[in-house]
C-alpha positions as CSV (number, residue, x, y, z in Angstrom):
1,M,7.2,31.6,-53.4
2,D,6.6,34.5,-55.7
3,G,8.0,37.4,-53.7
4,N,10.4,39.7,-55.6
5,G,9.8,37.9,-58.9
6,G,11.2,34.7,-57.5
7,P,10.1,31.1,-58.4
8,V,6.5,30.1,-58.0
9,L,5.8,26.7,-56.4
10,H,2.9,24.6,-57.5
11,R,2.3,21.4,-55.5
12,A,0.1,18.5,-56.4
13,A,-1.0,15.4,-54.5
14,D,0.6,12.9,-56.9
15,A,2.6,12.6,-60.1
16,A,-0.5,12.0,-62.2
17,S,-2.3,15.2,-61.3
18,L,1.0,17.1,-61.6
19,A,1.5,15.8,-65.1
20,V,-1.9,17.2,-66.0
21,A,-1.1,20.6,-64.6
22,V,2.2,20.8,-66.4
23,A,0.7,19.7,-69.7
24,Q,-2.0,22.4,-69.4
25,A,0.7,25.0,-68.6
26,V,2.8,24.0,-71.6
27,E,-0.2,23.9,-73.9
28,A,-1.3,27.4,-72.8
29,A,2.2,28.8,-73.5
30,L,2.4,27.2,-76.9
31,R,-1.0,28.4,-77.8
32,E,0.0,31.9,-76.8
33,A,3.1,31.7,-78.9
34,L,1.2,30.5,-81.9
35,A,-1.3,33.3,-81.6
36,V,1.3,36.0,-81.2
37,R,4.2,34.9,-83.4
38,G,2.7,32.2,-85.6
39,R,5.3,29.6,-84.4
40,A,6.5,28.1,-81.2
41,T,9.6,26.4,-79.8
42,L,9.4,23.9,-77.0
43,V,12.4,22.5,-75.1
44,V,11.9,19.4,-73.0
45,S,14.0,17.3,-70.7
46,G,14.3,13.5,-70.7
47,G,13.9,10.9,-68.0
48,S,10.8,9.1,-66.7
49,T,9.2,12.1,-64.9
50,P,7.8,13.9,-68.0
51,V,6.4,10.8,-69.7
52,P,2.8,11.1,-68.5
53,M,2.9,14.8,-69.2
54,W,4.1,14.2,-72.7
55,Q,1.4,11.6,-73.3
56,R,-1.3,14.2,-72.4
57,L,0.4,17.1,-74.2
58,S,0.7,15.0,-77.4
59,Q,-3.1,15.0,-77.6
60,S,-3.4,18.8,-77.5
61,D,-5.4,20.5,-80.3
62,L,-2.6,22.8,-81.6
63,D,-1.2,23.4,-85.0
64,W,1.8,21.2,-84.3
65,T,3.2,21.8,-87.8
66,L,4.2,25.2,-86.5
67,V,5.9,23.9,-83.3
68,T,9.6,23.0,-83.1
69,I,10.7,20.6,-80.3
70,T,14.2,19.8,-79.1
71,L,15.9,18.5,-75.9
72,A,17.5,20.4,-73.1
73,D,20.2,17.8,-73.1
74,E,21.0,14.3,-74.5
75,R,23.0,11.4,-73.3
76,W,25.5,10.5,-76.1
77,V,24.1,7.1,-76.9
78,P,22.4,5.7,-80.0
79,V,18.6,6.3,-80.3
80,D,17.9,2.6,-79.7
81,D,19.8,2.7,-76.3
82,P,17.5,2.6,-73.3
83,A,19.3,5.7,-71.9
84,S,18.4,7.8,-75.0
85,N,16.2,10.8,-74.3
86,E,15.3,11.1,-77.9
87,S,13.9,7.6,-77.8
88,L,11.6,8.6,-75.0
89,V,10.4,11.7,-76.8
90,R,9.7,9.8,-80.0
91,R,7.7,7.2,-78.1
92,H,5.7,9.4,-75.8
93,L,5.6,13.0,-77.2
94,L,6.0,12.8,-81.0
95,R,2.7,10.9,-81.4
96,N,-1.0,11.6,-81.7
97,E,-1.5,15.3,-82.7
98,A,2.1,16.2,-81.8
99,A,3.5,13.8,-84.4
100,W,3.3,16.8,-86.8
101,A,5.8,18.8,-84.8
102,R,9.2,19.6,-86.2
103,W,11.8,17.6,-84.2
104,V,15.4,18.8,-83.8
105,P,17.5,16.0,-82.2
106,L,20.8,16.6,-80.4
107,Y,22.4,13.2,-81.0
108,N,23.8,12.7,-84.5
109,G,25.8,9.5,-84.4
110,M,29.3,11.0,-84.3
111,A,31.8,9.4,-81.9
112,T,31.8,12.0,-79.2
113,P,29.7,15.1,-78.3
114,Q,32.9,17.2,-78.5
115,E,33.4,16.1,-82.1
116,A,29.7,16.6,-82.9
117,Q,29.3,20.1,-81.2
118,P,29.9,22.2,-84.3
119,T,27.3,20.2,-86.4
120,V,24.8,20.3,-83.6
121,E,25.3,24.0,-83.1
122,A,24.6,24.6,-86.8
123,R,21.4,22.5,-86.5
124,L,20.3,24.4,-83.4
125,S,20.8,27.7,-85.2
126,T,17.9,26.9,-87.5
127,I,15.5,27.1,-84.5
128,A,13.6,30.3,-83.7
129,W,15.1,31.4,-80.4
130,P,14.4,32.3,-77.7
131,A,12.4,29.2,-76.7
132,D,8.8,29.8,-75.9
133,V,8.7,27.1,-73.3
134,V,11.5,25.2,-71.5
135,V,10.6,22.3,-69.2
136,L,13.4,21.2,-67.1
137,G,13.8,18.4,-64.5
138,M,16.1,18.1,-61.5
139,G,18.4,15.3,-60.3
140,G,18.9,14.4,-56.7
141,D,22.3,16.2,-56.8
142,G,20.7,19.4,-57.9
143,H,21.7,19.2,-61.6
144,T,19.4,20.3,-64.4
145,A,19.8,19.8,-68.1
146,S,23.5,18.5,-68.1
147,W,24.6,21.3,-65.7
148,F,26.3,19.3,-62.9
149,P,27.6,20.4,-59.5
150,G,31.3,21.5,-59.6
151,Q,31.2,22.0,-63.4
152,V,33.4,24.6,-65.0
153,M,31.6,26.5,-67.8
154,D,34.4,27.7,-70.1
155,A,34.2,29.8,-73.3
156,S,32.6,27.0,-75.2
157,W,29.5,27.5,-73.2
158,Q,28.7,30.7,-75.1
159,A,27.3,28.7,-77.9
160,H,23.8,27.2,-78.0
161,C,25.1,23.8,-76.9
162,A,28.1,22.4,-75.1
163,A,29.7,18.9,-74.8
164,V,29.8,17.5,-71.3
165,D,32.0,14.7,-70.0
166,T,30.5,11.6,-68.3
167,P,29.1,12.8,-64.9
168,R,29.6,11.2,-61.6
169,A,27.4,8.5,-60.2
170,P,24.5,8.0,-59.6
171,N,23.9,9.8,-63.0
172,V,23.8,7.6,-66.1
173,P,27.4,7.0,-67.1
174,A,27.4,8.6,-70.6
175,P,28.8,11.8,-72.0
176,R,26.3,14.5,-72.9
177,M,25.3,17.3,-75.2
178,T,23.5,20.1,-73.3
179,L,21.9,23.4,-74.2
180,T,23.7,26.1,-72.4
181,P,22.4,28.6,-69.8
182,R,22.6,31.3,-72.5
183,T,20.1,29.3,-74.5
184,L,17.8,27.9,-71.9
185,L,17.5,30.8,-69.4
186,D,16.3,33.2,-72.2
187,A,13.0,31.2,-72.5
188,R,9.7,33.1,-72.4
189,H,8.3,30.5,-70.0
190,M,10.4,28.4,-67.6
191,I,9.0,25.3,-65.9
192,L,10.7,23.0,-63.5
193,H,8.9,19.6,-63.3
194,L,9.9,17.2,-60.6
195,T,8.5,14.4,-58.4
196,G,9.7,12.4,-55.4
197,A,9.8,13.1,-51.7
198,D,13.6,12.4,-51.8
199,K,14.1,15.5,-53.9
200,E,12.1,17.9,-51.7
201,P,15.0,18.8,-49.4
202,V,17.2,19.6,-52.4
203,L,14.4,21.7,-54.0
204,A,13.9,23.6,-50.7
205,R,17.6,24.5,-50.7
206,A,17.6,25.5,-54.3
207,L,14.6,27.8,-53.9
208,T,16.8,30.0,-51.9
209,P,19.3,32.0,-54.0
210,G,22.9,30.9,-53.5
211,N,25.8,29.0,-55.1
212,T,24.9,27.8,-58.6
213,V,28.1,25.7,-58.9
214,E,26.9,23.7,-55.9
215,L,23.3,23.5,-57.1
216,P,23.1,24.3,-60.8
217,V,19.3,24.1,-60.8
218,R,19.4,27.5,-59.0
219,R,20.2,29.0,-62.4
220,A,16.8,28.0,-63.7
221,L,15.1,29.1,-60.6
222,H,16.7,32.5,-60.1
223,E,18.5,33.5,-63.3
224,S,15.9,32.8,-66.0
225,R,14.4,35.7,-68.0
226,A,10.9,34.5,-67.0
227,V,9.7,33.6,-63.6
228,C,10.3,29.9,-63.0
229,H,7.2,27.9,-62.2
230,V,8.1,24.9,-60.2
231,Y,5.7,21.9,-60.3
232,F,6.3,19.4,-57.6
233,A,4.6,16.2,-56.2
234,P,6.1,14.0,-53.5
């Protein structure tokens, strides 16, 4: 689906081969950034889907000391909580060669993301934006990062990050800190990585431009600075 600069869909037979394809795409984009600018910024999303991709990417022969990694969003829970995205990143991506990368977490231990937002904003301002690569996922409700259906993005969403209240089920019942569309959609390379036959009908709808309040993932697919490459396996 690459007509008129729209999203490009890459299908794989299974999640394992898809993880290899995404890891290769991310590595190539990071290598390009390092060659052109001497540094690279990678933004990743949590959940179980990217874990095999991270494990492969962590072995890439790059100068990881020049790579900064952060999250697209974080559930506001301690790092030792099973729902923590940071915990997943530390266990599966910040290892092997990638252990040398600079890690910029979103969670900082403060009571609420609303209270923490100014401090996290200052931390994010130390990153070289725009991101070279953003890898997003998609929930069954069409959310991506912590942009949820029906959400009102007020003036606070003009910063790099915004606090988000606890979303509706079946999402994990925890408030969030998310990077904003202003931050993520400016990436030089945009990737959407998802698996599961149950998500295919939602993806099919989202690939058609339309209401982004109903399906926030449409922002990544149709409003990003770069063409969004969608990697999907049933």
